[in-house]
N, C-alpha and C positions, 0 to 999 in steps of 0.2 A: 878075711874074717877078723880075727884079732881084736884090736881096740875098736875098730869100726863096727864090728859085729856086736860088741858089748854095748857100745853107744846106742846102736839101733834097738837092742833089746831093752835097754833102760828107758829109751824114749817111748817105746811101745807100752811098757809097764805103766809109765806116767799117764799116757793117754787113756789107757783102760781104766785107771783109777779116776781120772777126771770125768770120764764118760758116766760114771756112777752118780755124779752130782746132778740133781734135778736142774734142768735148764741149760746144761752144757752140751754142746753139739760137737762131736768129733767126726768130721766127714769120712775119714779113712775107716772108721768103725761102723758107720751107718750104712744100712742096706737099702737106702731109698733107690739106688740103682740096682734093680734086681737082675739076675742073669736071664739070658734069652730063654724063651719058652716057659717062663714061670706061669703057673696056673693062677689066674685071677678071676674069682667069681665063676669058676668052672669053664673059663675060656682060655685057650692057649694064645699067647701073644708073642710075636718076635720083638722082644723089648729092646735089647741093646743093639741088635742088628738093624732095627728100623731107623736108627739115627734120631730118634725123638724120645726123650724120657717122659712119656705120658702113656697111660694105659687105658683102654676103653673098658669101662665097667659094664658087664653084661647083665648083672643081677643086682639085688639090693645090697645095702651096706651090711646086712646081717650075714652075708656070705662069708665063709671061712677064708676065701681069698682076700677079702677086704680086711678081715681081722688080722691076716698075716701082715698086711702093709702097716696097719695101725700099731702093731707092737713095736715098730721102729720110730714112732712119733717122738718128737722132742717138744716138751711143754714148757713154755716160758715161765720164768719165776717173776713174781711181782713184789716189789717193796711196798708194803701196805701203809707204813708210817714214815713220811718224809722227815718229820721233825727229829725222829730218833735214828735216822739212817746216817751213815758216815758222809761227810761233805768236806773235801780238802780245803784247808784255809792257809796252808803253808806251801804254795805252789812254786815251781821253779820260775824265776824271772830271767828271761834271756838278756844278753848284752846288746842285742840288736833290736830294732823296731820290727814287730811282727804285725800281721793283719789284725788279730784280735788281741791288741795290746792293752788289756784291761782285766778287771776282775769280773767273772761271769757267775751270777748266782741264780740257780733254778728256783723260781718261786712257786711253780705249779707244774705238775706232770699230768699229761692227759689233756683232753679237750672236751668241753661241754657240748660241742656241736657234733653232729653225726652226718656230715656231708658224704654222699655215697661214693664220690671219686677219691676220697682222702685216705691215704695209706697210714699217715702218722696217727690219726685219731684211733685207729684199730691197734696199731703197734703199742701205743702208750696208754691204752685203756687199762684200768679205770682212772677217773679223775681223782687226783690227790693234791691237797693244798698244804703248803708249808706256812707255818704261822708267822706273823709279823715279828714277834719277839725272837724267834729262831733266825729269821733272815737278818735281823739287826745284829745278833751275835756273830753270825757268819761274816757279815760286812765289817764289823769292827776288828775281828781277828785277822781277816784277810788284808785289810788296809795296814794294820800294824805289822804283819809279817812280810808284806811285799812292797809297800811304798807306792803302789799304783795310784794314779790320780783319776781313775774313772771306774765306776761300778755299773755293770749292765744287768738288768733284771730280765731273766730269760724264761720263756715258756712258749707253748704253741700259740697261745692267745693271751698275752699279758693283760690286755684290757678286760678280760673276763675274770681276772683275779678278784675275789670278792672284797678285798680290803686295799685296793690299789691306791686310793686317795690317802688313806691313813699311812700306808707304807711309804709312798712318795714324800709325804709331808715330814715324817719322822727321819727319813734318810737325808732330806735336804737340811733339816734343822741340825742334824748331827754332823754332816760332812761338808756342807757349804762353807762354814768358817775355816775348814781345813784345806780348802781348795780342791776337794774331790768332787768330780762331776757325776751325777746320776743320770743314766740314760735308759730308755725303754725301746724295745723293738717297735715297729709300726703298730698302730692301733687299728682295730677293725671298725668298720662303719657301725656295726650293731652295738659296740661298746663306747662309741664316741659321745661325749657330752661337752657342752661349751664350757669347759673348765678354764678359768683364767687365773686362779690363785696359786697354782703349783707349777713352777717353771719346768719341772721334769716332764709333766704331762704335756705342756705346751711345746716342748722341744721335740717330742716324739714325732716321727714321721706319721703321716696319716694315709693308710692304704685301705681302699675299699675293694673287696674281692667278690664282685657279682658273679664272676666265672662265666655266665651266659648273658646274652643281651636281652632276652625276653623273659618275662615272668613265667611264661609257660614252660620253657626249657629249664629255668631255674628251679621250678617246683619239682622236676624229675630228679634233680640233684640233691633235693632236700635242703636247698638254700632258701631260707625264709627271709628274703630281702626284696622289698618292692622297689619299683622305679622311683616312686615318690619319696621313699625313705632315703635312697641314695642321693637324690637331688637335694633334698632338704638338709641332710647331714653335710653334704659337700659345701653347700652355700653357707651353712652355719660355721663350718671350719674356716672358710675363707674370710668370713666376717669377723672371726675371732682372732685373726692374726696369722693363720697358716697361709703361706704363699702359694702352695700347690697341693693338690691331692693326687693320688695315684690309683688307678683302677686296674685290676687284674682280670683278664678274660682267658678262656680257652676256646679253641676251635677244634672241630672234629669230634665233638661230644656225641654220644649215642642219641639218635632222634633229632639231630640238628638239621635245620633247613637254611636256605639263603635268607629267609625272612628273619631268622635269629641273628644272622650276621648283620643284616641291615639295622636291627634293633640296637646293636652295639654302637654303631655310628650315630643313631638317633639319640640314644641316651647320652653319649659323650658330648654331643652338640648342645646339650642343655646345661652343661657345667663349664664354667670358666676356669682357666689355669689348671688344666688337667693333663697328666701324662698317662699313657697306657702301656701295659705289658701284656702281650698276647702270645700264648704258648699252645702248641699242639697238645691235644689230650693224649695221655698215656694211661692205659688201663693197668693200674698198679696191683701187684699181689696183695692179698688180704683185704683189699677194699671191696665194696659192694659191686664194683664194676670189673672185678678181676677176670671175669670170663669174657668180657667184651673184646673186640678186636680193635686194632689201630688203623686209621685210614692211611692209604698209600700216599707216597710223596707227591705225585701229580695232583691228587685231589686236594691235599693240604696247601700246596702252592697256589692252586687255583682259588681257594678260599682266601688266602692271604692277599692275592691280587685284587679280588673283588672287594674285600674289606678296606684295603688301602685306598681304592678309588672312591668308596663311599665316605670314608673319613675325610678325604681331601675335598669332597663336594660339600659335606655338611659341617665340618669343623676343622678347617685347614690349620688352625693354630695349635691343635692338640699334637703332642709328640708321641708317636707310637713306636714301641720297640717290639719287633717280631722275632721270636725265637726261631733259629734255623731248623727247618724240618728234618734235615739229614742228621743233625745232632740229636734231635728228639727220637729219631728212629733207632739210633745206636743206644741211647739211654733206655728205650723200651726193651730192646733185645737183652741188654745186660740185666734189667730189672726182672724180666720174665723168663730168663734162660735157665737151662739145666746145667749139669756138670760139663756137658760138651762145650759150653761157651768158654771154659777154662783154656782150652787149647787155642781158641780164637784170640783170646786176650794175650796169650803167650806169643802167638805168631805176630800180632800187632806190635807187641813190644820189640820183637826181633827185627821188625821193619823200621824201628826207630820212633814209634809213636810215643809221645810223652805229653803230660799236662793237657789231655784232650778236653778238659772242661774249659780251657781257654780258647776263645774264638780264633785267635791268631795262630794257634797250634793245631786246631782240629783238621783232620784230613780224611774225608769220607772215602776217597778212592782207595787209600791204603787199608781201611777197614774192609772195604768190599773185596780187595785182594786177599785179605786174611781169611775171610769166610770161604772164598773159592779154593784157596790152597789147603784148607783144613777139611774141605768137603762138608761143611755145615751150611745148611740152608737157613738164612736168617728169617725168611718169610714165615716159617712154621711157628715162630714165637710171636708173630704179630697177628695171627689169625684168631678169630673168635673160638673160644673153648666150649665144647659141648658139655651138657650137664652130666653126661656119663663118662667124662674124661677126667682122670686123676691128674692134678696139677703138679708141676715139679716142686713147688713149695708146700704141697699139701701135707707133708709130714710134720710141719711146724704148727703146733697148737697154740 
């Protein structure tokens, strides 16, 4: 006990005080993992012994059982005014070169689009705009304090920033004579215009994210982009000096058919100098598709083979990058998992797994062994969730 006991009590006291702050989540104090045989909506469920932290709701949300769960909810806090919120301008500059070796300035938080598969637009909702004047102040202070020679303008969709041309022009006028480069993340097809007067906008990568090959499937995702628009904007970009455009697609989407896969190849074949990024669909928490299931590995690999053959037949010059289905499966489990996944991660670490986002380090077999040795069935996290099933992340509002 002694010093160790006092330290534990002090830590517990701090955590209890932090938990009183709206928006702060302290897992050790949260009761989202209810004890076995907790009554939920008048039904007894073997909760912790079932090996799956989800509970079937037998009655309506007005039931006392559901109210019992909701009292443990954590509600996110929202910064309503970006201009008056704190933004660091005196950041630590490392002595070595790092990946993001530049100043990053958030120009907008949230996204004006409401794509049904997107987790980020829900997490960062609502849309908030930082003013051009405030961004200029942050940029000037940051360059003065750090000496960095590049400023990157960040948001979920920087092309949708309503004053993007004014901002890019003012930044270039101010910092180009100082040798400071201004960069933008990739622009969306819907926000692309044939702008030639501003170097910052011309240097930005140009990525179009149709996500699905057919307009029919795209409409179910709430992606309001037509084939004609994608083709027209792509050709306009190539004619304006861009050397390549990049298209992002997903496979394994709800309601997808092989005709939708063929449509990806057909659309790609109508655009010159194009690269593709093709990823398995992961039903992310808090998105409109959070209750959907994920397709199994064999189905996804079969779709990859089919699409690869179609691309080779219709547009052999296109370069396609297929995301590894095994990696996507682990990503989905980690995204959709409950607290039991913690011991799987620990076991994976004990087996020597490190830097698993790096292709050369990823080891699916060791992940599989980690699930087996901890007694956790990974498939339960990939199945479709029923409407009466309480989700592991459901306590977050």
